[in-house]
C-alpha positions in Angstrom: -39.4 38.5 28.6 -43.0 37.5 27.8 -45.3 36.7 30.5 -48.6 34.9 30.0 -51.5 34.4 32.4 -54.0 31.8 31.4 -57.0 30.3 33.4 -57.0 27.0 31.7 -60.3 25.5 33.4 -58.9 22.2 33.7 -55.5 21.6 32.6 -56.1 17.9 31.6 -58.8 18.8 29.2 -56.8 21.8 27.6 -53.3 20.2 26.9 -54.3 21.1 23.3 -54.7 24.8 24.0 -51.4 24.9 26.1 -49.4 23.5 23.4 -50.9 25.8 20.8 -50.2 28.8 23.3 -46.6 27.7 23.4 -46.2 27.1 19.6 -47.8 30.6 18.8 -46.3 32.8 21.7 -43.1 31.0 23.1 -43.6 32.7 26.5 -40.8 32.7 29.1 -43.3 32.2 32.0 -46.8 30.9 31.8 -49.0 31.1 34.8 -52.0 28.7 34.8 -55.0 29.0 37.0 -57.8 26.5 37.6 -55.7 23.6 36.8 -58.3 21.5 38.9 -56.1 18.7 39.6 -54.3 17.3 42.8 -50.5 17.3 42.8 -50.3 13.6 42.4 -52.4 13.6 39.1 -50.8 16.7 37.4 -49.9 15.8 33.9 -46.3 16.5 34.5 -44.6 14.4 31.7 -47.0 16.0 29.1 -46.3 19.5 30.3 -42.6 19.1 30.7 -42.5 17.7 27.1 -43.5 21.2 26.0 -40.0 22.5 27.1 -40.6 24.0 30.4 -39.7 23.7 34.1 -43.0 23.1 35.8 -44.2 23.8 39.2 -47.8 23.3 40.5 -49.8 23.8 43.5 -53.2 22.0 43.3 -56.0 19.9 45.0 -58.5 17.6 43.8 -61.3 19.0 41.6 -61.0 22.7 42.2 -58.7 25.7 42.2 -55.1 24.9 41.6 -52.2 26.9 40.1 -49.0 26.1 38.1 -46.0 28.1 36.7 -44.2 27.0 33.6 -40.7 28.7 33.3 -38.2 28.5 30.3 -35.3 29.1 32.7 -35.0 27.3 36.0 -36.0 29.5 38.9 -33.8 30.6 41.8 -36.7 29.9 44.3 -40.3 28.6 44.2 -42.9 29.8 46.6 -46.1 27.7 47.3 -49.1 29.6 48.7 -49.1 32.5 50.8 -46.6 32.4 53.8 -49.5 32.2 56.3 -51.4 29.5 54.5 -52.3 26.5 56.8 -52.7 22.8 55.6 -56.4 23.5 54.9 -55.8 26.6 52.6 -57.2 26.4 49.0 -54.3 25.9 46.6 -54.5 29.3 44.7 -51.1 31.0 44.6 -47.6 30.1 43.4 -44.5 32.2 42.8 -41.0 32.1 41.4 -37.8 34.1 41.5 -36.0 34.3 38.2 -32.6 35.7 37.2 -32.2 38.2 34.5 -29.3 38.6 32.3 -28.3 41.9 34.0 -27.9 40.0 37.5 -31.0 41.2 39.0 -33.9 39.1 39.9 -37.5 39.1 38.7 -40.3 37.7 40.9 -43.4 36.4 39.3 -46.6 35.4 41.4 -49.5 33.7 39.9 -52.7 33.4 41.5 -56.4 32.2 41.0 -58.3 34.7 43.3 -61.6 33.7 44.8 -64.7 34.5 42.6 -66.8 35.5 45.7 -70.1 34.7 44.2 -72.2 37.4 45.8 -71.7 40.1 48.5 -74.3 38.3 50.6 -72.6 34.9 50.5 -71.7 34.0 54.0 -68.3 32.3 53.2 -67.2 32.9 49.5 -67.2 36.7 49.5 -65.5 37.0 53.1 -62.9 34.4 51.5 -62.3 36.8 48.7 -61.8 39.7 50.9 -59.3 37.6 53.1 -57.5 36.6 50.0 -56.8 40.1 49.0 -55.6 40.9 52.6 -53.1 38.1 52.3 -51.9 39.3 49.3 -51.5 42.9 50.7 -49.5 41.4 53.7 -47.3 39.5 51.3 -46.6 42.7 49.4 -46.0 44.8 52.6 -43.8 42.2 54.4 -41.7 40.6 51.7 -41.3 43.0 48.8 -40.6 46.6 47.8 -42.3 48.6 45.1 -38.8 49.3 43.6 -38.3 45.6 43.0 -39.0 43.7 39.7 -42.2 42.1 40.8 -45.2 40.8 38.8 -48.6 39.6 40.1 -50.5 37.8 37.5 -53.6 35.6 37.2 -57.4 35.5 37.4 -58.2 38.3 39.8 -62.0 38.0 39.4 -62.5 41.6 39.4 -63.0 43.9 36.4 -61.0 47.0 37.5 -63.0 49.8 35.5 -66.3 50.1 33.6 -64.4 49.8 30.4 -63.5 46.3 31.4 -67.0 45.1 31.6 -68.6 43.9 28.3 -71.9 42.3 29.3 -74.2 45.1 28.4 -75.3 48.2 30.5 -78.5 46.3 31.6 -76.6 43.3 32.9 -73.9 45.6 34.5 -76.6 47.5 36.5 -78.5 44.2 37.5 -75.2 42.6 38.6 -74.4 45.7 40.8 -78.0 45.7 42.1 -78.1 42.0 42.9 -74.7 42.0 44.5 -72.9 39.7 42.0 -69.3 39.6 42.4 -66.8 40.8 39.9 -67.1 44.7 40.0 -68.8 45.5 43.3 -67.5 48.9 44.5 -65.9 47.1 47.6 -64.1 44.6 45.4 -62.7 47.5 43.4 -61.4 48.9 46.7 -59.5 45.8 47.5 -57.9 45.9 44.1 -57.1 49.7 44.2 -55.4 48.8 47.5 -52.8 46.5 46.1 -52.4 48.8 43.0 -51.6 51.8 45.6 -48.8 49.7 47.1 -47.2 50.0 43.7 -48.5 47.8 41.0 -49.7 48.9 37.5 -51.9 46.9 34.9 -49.5 46.2 32.2 -52.2 45.8 29.6 -53.7 49.4 30.3 -50.1 50.8 29.8 -50.4 49.8 26.3 -54.2 50.2 25.9 -55.4 52.9 28.3 -58.7 53.5 26.5 -59.7 50.2 25.0 -63.2 48.9 26.0 -63.6 46.2 23.4 -61.3 43.4 24.6 -62.1 40.9 27.4 -60.8 37.8 29.0 -63.5 35.8 30.2 -66.6 34.8 28.2 -69.5 32.8 29.6 -70.0 29.5 27.9 -73.8 29.3 28.4 -74.6 32.8 26.7 -71.7 32.1 24.0 -70.3 35.5 24.9 -67.2 34.9 22.8 -69.3 33.9 19.6 -71.4 37.1 19.8 -70.7 40.3 18.2 -69.8 42.6 19.7 -68.2 39.9 22.2 -69.6 39.9 25.6 -67.2 39.2 28.5 -65.3 40.7 31.3 -61.6 41.6 31.7 -60.7 39.8 34.9 -57.2 38.4 34.0 -54.3 40.7 34.0 -50.6 41.1 34.8 -49.8 43.7 37.4 -46.2 45.0 37.6 -43.9 47.4 39.7 -42.6 50.4 38.3 -39.3 48.8 37.2 -41.1 46.4 35.1 -43.8 49.1 33.9 -40.9 51.2 32.8 -39.9 48.4 30.2 -43.3 47.0 28.9 -43.1 46.7 25.2 -46.4 45.3 24.2 -49.5 43.5 25.7 -52.5 41.6 24.6 -55.3 39.1 24.9 -55.2 35.9 22.8 -58.5 35.5 21.2 -57.1 32.9 18.5 -56.7 30.5 21.5 -60.0 31.2 22.9 -61.7 30.5 19.4 -60.0 26.9 19.4 -62.1 23.7 19.8 -63.0 22.8 23.3 -61.6 25.9 25.0 -61.3 27.3 28.3 -63.9 30.1 29.0 -60.8 32.5 29.5 -58.5 33.8 26.8 -54.8 34.1 27.7 -53.4 37.6 28.5 -49.8 38.4 27.8 -47.2 41.2 28.4 -43.7 41.6 27.0 -40.8 43.4 28.8 -37.4 44.6 27.6 -35.7 42.0 30.0 -33.9 38.8 29.1 -34.0 36.0 31.6 -31.0 33.8 32.4 -30.6 30.3 33.8 -30.2 30.4 37.6 -26.6 29.4 38.7 
């Protein structure tokens, strides 16, 4: 089973990248973030033609998530259980069946960026989103289930996930810019402590040269060494961590023409999915 998480930064502008991702990787499940399209305008026919069951949860112009599954899911979940009508469309999940008869649940999220610790609404919203995820885990799942939470978390977990230069790192911290503030890392560590592990770090515990987001304006991807942040990942419970086979970040996709500012991140597991009954 290959899972791919990709902040596509506008699905209608990146169908060429999505097709290339499928052609080169043949994932079982693709989680897309920042689709930036309301449900009535989602390019469903184009995406279904790529050979997937497609589920989406979006709104006009901002945010938006989608899941593409080779096998038809047993269940689909739109948003957090406590989301109201006005909630931003940032979370979607599926429950899939493996060929051993056990289920695999995959949630895909576009976590709020937060902007700055001093922002009166955006940073508190980011904190609230992590609280909602914590409640979802505590109330609906167990750490001994097969569960993956993937997406754009908008937090660099450790300093080795920061590739913007030491001067910029210190300046961001000093100015309160969101992405690796100590309080943000506490939120992330909180959900990890529930029972989630970063599948990329299981394969590359020491690597500090690969990132998943690169700023357009400063041309971070084109520089050498590349300048970016690793803020996209796939967190898994122990039953999935035990069968991780490989993981990576797809720089070839990021190098395409008219790319998203993010590179897809992927993980392979020694599990085979089956169609639902």
